[in-house]
N, C-alpha and C positions, 0 to 999 in steps of 0.2 A: 836331425842330428842331436838336437838338445835333449830329446826324449831318450835317445840311446846313451848319451853321456850321463844324464841325471838318474835314469831308472835301470840302466843296464840292458842286457840282451833280453831278459824275460819281460821287462816292462815295455821294451820296444816292440817285441812280438805281440804282446797283448794290445798295445796301442795301434799297431799296424793292422791287426785283425779287426779291431773296432772300426778303423777307417775303411777297411775292405767291405765290411758289412754295410756301413753307411753308403758307400759308393754303389754297391749292388742294389740296395733298396732305392736309391735315387734313380738308378738306371731302369728299374722295373716299373716306375711310375708311368702313367699315361703321358702322351707326347709333350704337352705344355708344362705339366708339373715336373716332368723329368728334366726338361731344359732349364726350368727355373732353379731346381735344386742342384743340378750339376753346375750351373753358373755360379751359384752361391758357394758351392763346395770348391770350385776353381779359384774364386776370389779369396776364400779363406786359406786355401793352400798357398797362394802367392803371398798373402799377408803373413802367414805363419813362418815362411822361410826367412823373412827379414825381421819380424817382430817377436818371434817365439811366443805365439799365442796359445801354445798347447796347454798351459796351466791357467789360462784366463777364462772368466765366465762366458764371454761371447762364444768361445769355442764349444763349450758344453751346451749352451743354449741352442746354437745352430745344429749340432748333432742330435740333440734331443727333439727339436722341432722336426727335423728331417725324418727321424724314426717314427714320431707320432703321426706325421703326415702319411707315411707309408702304411702304417697300421690302419689309419682311417680309409685309405684307398683300398686296401685289402678287404676290410670289412664291407665297404660299399660294393665291391665286386662280388663278394660272397653273397650278399643279400640279393643282388641282381640275378646271380646264378640260381639261387634258391627260389626266387620268385618265378623264374622261367621254368624250373623243374617241377613246380607244383601247379597243376592245371586248376583253373578256376572252376568252381561248381556253379552252374547256372541253375537257379531254382525258379519255380513258378512264383508269381506275385502273391498267391494265396499263402505260400509258405513263409513269406517274410512277415515277421512280427515286429511291431513297434516296440521300442525300448521305453518302458515307463519312466517318467520323470522322477528324479529323486526328490522326495519331500523330507524336510526335517521332521524327525520324530518328536512327538509331544511329551 
């Protein structure tokens, strides 16, 4: 309600869209991460009803950490999918070459 009063309908819609994005990203996490982020999001929601935390730093820190965690999970899933899609090439032991040690130049 405080966002609607302070920022008007446009600001409220932007903030509600941001919260919707954060909620969907928390929902898409793996099981335990999803429970963790949704619990934190629920606690923040209850606190923001009574304390109007919408303009305070902990709000933006929580939302930023949740989005960063979602991005890391997405990147981890993409790398796993990429590793599964690329078959490993097994070569003979004679084809394997040792990497020469780097020596400082004189």
